[in-house]
VEXMARMI-628976 format. One record per residue: residue number from 0; y, x, z of N, C-alpha, C, O in turn. Coordinates in steps of 0.001 Angstrom, whole numbers, plus 524288, in hexadecimal, padded with zeros to 5 digits. Layout:
N
[rec NUM,[Y,X,Z],[Y,X,Z],[Y,X,Z],[Y,X,Z]],
...
//
This chain:
54
[rec 0,[7FB4F,80342,80029],[7FF97,8013C,7FF1E],[805AD,8036E,7FFFF],[809E3,8016B,7FED6]],
[rec 1,[804A1,80788,80216],[809B4,80B93,802FC],[809F9,80D37,7FCF7],[80E72,80D62,7FB32]],
[rec 2,[8069A,80E3E,7FA1C],[80794,810FD,7F58C],[80930,80CD2,7F168],[80AEF,80E2B,7ED23]],
[rec 3,[8088C,807B5,7F2CB],[809D0,803F5,7EFF2],[80FB7,8048B,7EF4D],[81298,8052E,7EB81]],
[rec 4,[8109E,803F8,7F5DD],[81770,80305,7F6E5],[81968,80968,7F40D],[81B93,80A2B,7EFD4]],
[rec 5,[81887,80B75,7F630],[81AB3,81094,7F306],[81BE5,810A4,7EC87],[81FB9,81218,7EA01]],
[rec 6,[81696,80E45,7EAF5],[81800,80F22,7E40D],[81D3B,809A9,7E3DE],[8210A,80A08,7E0F4]],
[rec 7,[81C8E,80601,7E6AE],[81F42,8016E,7E555],[8248C,803D0,7E5C0],[8272E,80449,7E1C1]],
[rec 8,[826CC,805C2,7EB7A],[82AFC,80927,7EB54],[82D24,80BE7,7E840],[8318C,80ACD,7E6AC]],
[rec 9,[82A82,81036,7E6A0],[82AA6,813E1,7E2A9],[82C02,81103,7DD1A],[82F67,81350,7DA98]],
[rec 10,[82A23,80CD2,7DAFC],[82A68,80A47,7D645],[8315C,808F8,7D654],[834DF,80A32,7D348]],
[rec 11,[83145,8060C,7DB1E],[83778,8038B,7DB09],[83C3D,80648,7DD5C],[84097,80467,7DE2D]],
[rec 12,[83A35,80BED,7DE68],[83E81,8101E,7DE8C],[83EF5,8118F,7D955],[84368,811F5,7D78C]],
[rec 13,[83AEC,8127C,7D655],[83B56,8145E,7D109],[83E61,81001,7CD28],[84126,8111C,7C962]],
[rec 14,[83D5A,80BBD,7CEBE],[83F12,807F9,7CBFD],[845F6,80603,7CC43],[848E5,8045D,7C8D4]],
[rec 15,[846C8,8071A,7D21C],[84C0A,80841,7D3BF],[84ED2,80CE6,7D0DC],[852A4,80B77,7CE51]],
[rec 16,[84E18,81071,7D0BF],[84F23,8164E,7CEF3],[8502E,8154A,7C8EC],[85465,8166D,7C6E8]],
[rec 17,[84C9D,8135E,7C68B],[84D4B,810BC,7C11B],[851FF,80E0A,7C032],[85582,80F3B,7BD23]],
[rec 18,[851B3,80A5D,7C31C],[856C2,80603,7C197],[85A9D,80969,7C396],[85DBB,80A37,7C004]],
[rec 19,[85BBE,80B81,7C716],[8606A,80F44,7C7DB],[86128,81322,7C379],[86588,81363,7C17F]],
[rec 20,[85D92,81606,7C1D0],[85E7C,81A61,7BD88],[860EE,81618,7B8DB],[8652D,81778,7B712]],
[rec 21,[85F31,81233,7B731],[86094,80EF5,7B297],[8662A,80C80,7B479],[86965,80C53,7B0EA]],
[rec 22,[86769,80B1E,7B805],[86C72,808A7,7B9C8],[8703C,80DDD,7B947],[8747B,80CF2,7B737]],
[rec 23,[86F54,81312,7BAD4],[872B8,817AA,7BA59],[8738D,818BF,7B507],[877B2,81A75,7B34B]],
[rec 24,[86E3B,81767,7B17E],[870A1,81A99,7AC1D],[87497,816DB,7A966],[87857,81814,7A6A5]],
[rec 25,[8726C,810A7,7AB34],[875F6,80C7F,7A7A0],[87C7D,80C77,7AA4A],[88048,80ABE,7A7E3]],
[rec 26,[87CB0,80EE5,7AFFE],[881ED,80F66,7B164],[884C1,81490,7AD5B],[88884,81410,7AA67]],
[rec 27,[881AA,8195B,7AE57],[8838D,81D1A,7AB07],[8847A,81B93,7A5FE],[888F9,81C03,7A459]],
[rec 28,[881E0,81A40,7A3D4],[88335,8175C,79D99],[8873B,8157F,79D17],[88AA8,81723,79A25]],
[rec 29,[88796,81072,7A0DA],[88CC6,80D4B,7A06D],[891CB,811B9,7A253],[895E0,81153,79FD0]],
[rec 30,[891AC,81421,7A4D6],[895A5,81835,7A7AB],[897B2,81B01,7A19D],[89BBD,81AE8,79F01]],
[rec 31,[89323,81D1E,7A138],[89450,820D3,79A5A],[897DA,81E17,79791],[89C61,81F55,79684]],
[rec 32,[89491,818BE,795FA],[896EE,81655,79231],[89C40,814FC,79257],[89F28,81637,78EB6]],
[rec 33,[89E2C,81201,7971B],[8A2E2,81171,798BC],[8A7F9,81652,79757],[8AC05,81667,794BE]],
[rec 34,[8A539,819C5,79A7D],[8A778,81F1E,799C5],[8A90E,821DF,792C1],[8AD09,82427,79150]],
[rec 35,[8A4B2,8209C,79002],[8A524,82143,78AED],[8A8F2,81DE1,787A1],[8AB79,81F67,783D5]],
[rec 36,[8A8E9,8194E,7899F],[8AD82,8157D,787EA],[8B29C,815D5,78A49],[8B5FF,81441,78742]],
[rec 37,[8B44D,81750,78E8B],[8B975,81A2A,79036],[8BBBD,81EB7,78D7A],[8C07D,81F40,78CFB]],
[rec 38,[8B86A,821E6,78BC1],[8B943,82645,78A1E],[8BA2E,825E8,78301],[8BD68,82868,78076]],
[rec 39,[8B6F2,822B2,78157],[8B780,82029,77B10],[8BDE8,81E1B,77AD3],[8C102,81F49,77758]],
[rec 40,[8BEEB,81B03,77F13],[8C19D,816BC,77D6C],[8C74E,81A87,77F0E],[8CB8C,81956,77D22]],
[rec 41,[8C6C9,81EC9,78282],[8CB44,8219A,783EA],[8CCBE,824A8,77E8D],[8D121,824C9,77C96]],
[rec 42,[8C843,82708,77CA6],[8C8F5,82904,7771A],[8C9DD,826B0,772CF],[8CB80,82953,76F24]],
[rec 43,[8C938,8226E,77253],[8CAE1,81E8A,76E2A],[8D115,81CF4,76EB0],[8D401,81D0B,76ADF]],
[rec 44,[8D2DB,81B68,7741A],[8D683,81A9D,774F5],[8DC01,81F53,772D3],[8DFE1,81E2A,7703A]],
[rec 45,[8DA9F,8244B,774DC],[8DD4C,8282F,77474],[8DD3A,82A4E,76E79],[8E0BB,82CFF,76C91]],
[rec 46,[8D9ED,8291B,76C93],[8DA1B,82AEE,765D6],[8DBAE,82807,762FC],[8DBDE,8296D,75E63]],
[rec 47,[8DDAA,82244,76488],[8DFCD,81E66,75FBB],[8E521,81D97,762B5],[8E5D6,819FC,765CF]],
[rec 48,[8E94A,821CB,76149],[8EE33,81FA6,763BB],[8F095,819ED,7609B],[8F382,81708,76318]],
[rec 49,[8EF8B,81909,75CC7],[8F01C,812FA,75AC2],[8EF08,80EA1,75D64],[8F17E,80A80,75D55]],
[rec 50,[8E9C6,8101F,760A3],[8E875,80B49,7649F],[8EB84,80A35,76737],[8EBC2,80576,767F6]],
[rec 51,[8EFB1,80DA4,76A2D],[8F25E,80CB5,76EA5],[8F7C7,8085F,76CCE],[8FA38,80843,768A9]],
[rec 52,[8F854,80566,77128],[8FD7A,80241,7708E],[9022F,80253,775A0],[901FF,8002C,779EC]],
[rec 53,[9069C,805E0,77319],[90A40,805A3,77603],[90E64,80362,77561],[911C3,80387,778CF]],
//
């Protein structure tokens, strides 16, 4: 019975860490995408002066 309890515990621990890894990768991808969009937006704004309205 103890062996079964250890096996179930290890399964749920592995499942938890797999979910945390996936969540971390999704968060990292989202942050990288947002940073890329901000950099591109700033470069486009700087290169096309006719787009400015003063």
